[in-house]
C-alpha positions in Angstrom: -76.8 -15.7 -155.4 -74.9 -15.2 -151.9 -70.8 -15.9 -151.5 -69.4 -19.8 -150.9 -66.7 -18.0 -148.1 -69.3 -15.6 -147.2 -71.8 -18.7 -145.8 -69.2 -20.5 -144.5 -68.4 -16.8 -142.0 -72.4 -16.5 -141.3 -73.5 -17.6 -138.1 -77.6 -17.2 -136.6 -76.9 -14.0 -134.8 -79.6 -15.6 -131.9 -77.5 -19.5 -131.7 -74.8 -18.6 -132.6 -74.9 -21.7 -135.0 -74.6 -24.1 -131.7 -76.3 -27.0 -130.2 -76.0 -28.9 -127.1 -76.2 -32.5 -127.5 -76.6 -34.5 -124.5 -75.6 -38.3 -124.8 -76.9 -41.3 -123.1 -74.5 -40.7 -120.4 -76.0 -37.1 -119.5 -72.2 -35.7 -121.3 -72.6 -32.9 -123.1 -71.4 -31.8 -126.6 -71.7 -28.4 -128.5 -72.1 -29.0 -131.6 -71.6 -26.6 -134.9 -74.9 -26.1 -137.4 -74.7 -23.9 -140.2 -77.3 -22.1 -141.9 -78.9 -23.5 -144.5 -79.0 -21.5 -148.4 -82.6 -21.3 -149.7 -81.8 -19.5 -152.3 -85.1 -19.7 -154.3 -87.0 -18.3 -152.1 -83.4 -16.0 -150.5 -83.8 -16.7 -147.0 -81.0 -18.2 -144.7 -82.4 -20.8 -142.4 -81.9 -22.2 -138.8 -83.5 -25.3 -138.6 -82.2 -24.7 -134.3 -84.0 -21.3 -133.6 -87.1 -22.4 -136.1 -85.7 -18.9 -137.8 -85.7 -17.3 -141.4 -83.1 -14.2 -142.5 -84.3 -12.9 -145.4 -81.9 -11.8 -148.5 -82.3 -8.6 -149.8 -79.8 -7.8 -152.6 -77.7 -10.3 -151.7 -77.1 -8.8 -148.3 -78.9 -11.2 -145.0 -80.7 -9.3 -142.5 -79.5 -10.8 -140.0 -81.5 -8.9 -137.5 -82.9 -11.6 -135.2 -86.5 -9.0 -135.5 -86.8 -9.2 -138.7 -86.8 -12.9 -139.1 -89.9 -15.3 -139.5 -90.5 -18.5 -137.5 -91.8 -21.8 -139.0 
C-alpha cells in the first residue's frame, strides 16, 4: 500500500495533473486533478491522459513509456 503523503505529491508526468477547462464565455481555468490509486490492481490512473501507471514493490513506475492506455 502506498503512503498517503506520497500519493499527495505524485502527479501524472504527461499532464502534471492539470486540466484546462473553458467556461461558456471562453475563459480558461486550470484545475488540479489527482491520480486515482487502484490498490487492488496496483496501478495509479490518470483519467485526463487515460493512462495507467504500474506499482512494483510499492514503487510507482511514473515513466510514460511504461504505461497502459485505456
